[in-house]
VOKE-211409 format. One line per field, with one value per residue (C-alpha): residue number from 1; residue in three letters; x, y, z. Coordinates in Angstrom, 3 decimals. Example, Ala and Ser with C-alpha at 12.3 -4.5 7.8 and 13.67 -1.06 7.14 Angstrom:
<recs>
k <- [1,2]
r <- [ala,ser]
east <- [12.300,13.670]
north <- [-4.500,-1.060]
up <- [7.800,7.140]
</recs>
This chain:
<recs>
k <- [1,2,3,4,5,6,7,8,9,10,11,12,13,14,15,16,17,18,19,20,21,22,23,24,25,26,27,28,29,30,31,32,33,34,35,36,37,38,39,40,41,42,43,44,45,46,47,48,49,50,51,52,53,54]
r <- [met,gln,glu,ala,ile,arg,val,lys,pro,thr,gln,asp,gly,thr,tyr,thr,val,tyr,arg,gly,thr,met,ala,leu,val,ala,gly,leu,thr,arg,leu,gln,ala,glu,arg,tyr,glu,ala,ser,ile,val,arg,arg,gln,pro,arg,ser,thr,pro,ile,ala,val,leu,gly]
east <- [13.499,12.380,13.295,11.413,10.009,10.435,8.585,11.173,10.808,13.519,14.470,12.992,9.304,9.515,9.169,11.447,10.372,13.169,13.533,15.697,18.709,18.347,15.969,13.197,11.442,12.227,10.808,6.821,4.463,3.636,0.429,2.095,4.390,1.511,0.396,4.013,4.179,1.131,1.360,4.672,3.095,0.635,2.836,4.909,3.936,1.096,3.277,6.146,5.956,6.744,7.757,6.006,7.844,6.119]
north <- [15.605,13.539,9.380,6.799,4.437,0.511,-2.848,-5.567,-9.988,-11.886,-15.254,-16.411,-15.338,-12.477,-8.874,-5.507,-2.173,0.302,4.371,4.722,2.398,1.639,-0.810,0.269,-3.149,-6.817,-10.238,-8.688,-11.220,-8.654,-7.300,-6.591,-4.642,-2.729,-1.329,-0.189,1.469,3.136,4.413,5.975,7.970,8.972,10.740,12.531,16.354,17.243,19.722,16.836,14.295,11.437,8.489,5.288,2.276,-1.570]
up <- [-6.569,-4.924,-5.234,-6.516,-5.150,-6.253,-5.178,-6.613,-5.693,-4.459,-4.941,-2.115,-2.597,-1.021,-1.797,-0.817,-1.191,-1.895,-1.923,-4.631,-4.187,-0.310,0.925,3.192,4.510,3.083,3.537,2.789,1.084,-2.013,-0.346,1.781,-0.220,-2.133,0.824,2.250,-0.507,-0.783,2.417,1.621,-1.466,0.376,3.181,0.058,0.233,-2.381,-3.888,-4.632,-7.397,-6.886,-8.908,-8.687,-10.567,-10.615]
</recs>
């Protein structure tokens, strides 16, 4: 089963993208984080479902 991809805000006003409990990238604007999240989801194999949480 694939780990969930999440975008979470930080206290300094930036956003961090997580896969499961691992931070993939931090310090992004919301738009950058959402685009990064979308690019990860597009790269997933079509036969494997992925959960995207907001």
